[in-house]
C-alpha positions as CSV (number, residue, x, y, z in Angstrom):
1,M,95.3,89.8,97.3
2,I,95.4,89.8,100.9
3,K,94.2,87.0,103.4
4,V,91.4,88.3,106.2
5,N,90.3,85.5,108.3
6,G,91.2,83.1,106.0
7,R,89.3,84.6,103.1
8,D,90.5,86.3,100.0
9,R,90.2,90.4,99.2
10,E,91.6,92.5,97.1
11,W,94.5,94.5,98.2
12,E,95.0,98.5,97.7
13,E,98.0,100.8,98.0
14,N,97.6,102.4,101.5
15,L,95.6,100.1,103.1
16,T,96.4,100.2,106.9
17,V,94.6,98.2,109.6
18,E,92.2,101.0,110.9
19,L,91.2,101.6,107.2
20,L,91.0,97.9,106.5
21,L,88.8,97.3,110.2
22,K,86.3,100.1,108.8
23,K,86.1,98.9,105.1
24,C,85.2,95.2,106.9
25,K,82.6,96.8,109.0
26,Y,84.7,95.6,112.0
27,T,82.9,98.1,114.9
28,F,83.0,95.7,118.1
29,P,85.2,97.8,120.6
30,L,87.3,94.6,122.0
31,I,89.4,93.6,118.6
32,M,92.7,91.8,118.5
33,V,94.7,92.0,115.1
34,K,97.6,90.0,113.8
35,V,99.6,90.5,110.4
36,N,101.4,88.0,109.4
37,G,101.7,86.3,112.9
38,E,102.4,89.9,114.6
39,Y,100.3,91.5,117.0
40,I,99.2,94.7,116.3
41,S,98.2,97.2,119.1
42,N,95.3,99.4,118.3
43,K,97.2,102.3,119.0
44,N,99.1,101.4,115.8
45,Y,96.2,100.8,113.7
46,K,96.2,104.1,111.7
47,D,100.1,103.6,110.9
48,T,100.4,100.0,110.0
49,V,100.3,99.3,106.5
50,I,99.1,96.3,105.1
51,M,101.2,94.9,102.3
52,D,100.1,92.7,99.2
53,G,100.0,89.3,100.3
54,D,99.6,89.8,104.1
55,D,98.0,87.3,106.2
56,V,95.2,89.4,108.5
57,Q,93.7,88.0,111.4
58,I,90.6,89.8,113.2
59,I,89.4,88.5,116.1
60,H,87.1,89.5,118.7
61,S,87.7,89.1,122.1
62,I,84.3,87.7,124.0
63,A,84.0,87.6,127.7
64,G,81.2,85.4,129.1
65,G,79.8,83.5,131.9
């Protein structure tokens, strides 16, 4: 089991940040991801494996005026 934005979600083997974003249907272009409080650069999404028990935060960056 992992947490995504505070909600429990089933964990699966070989789950990467990139795959999780696709499964959760996050398509917004300006997204920041943290795994266990550590910022993950978007260039590392496909190589960062999410482990069972990890806490993932997915944050939309929004600008306004």
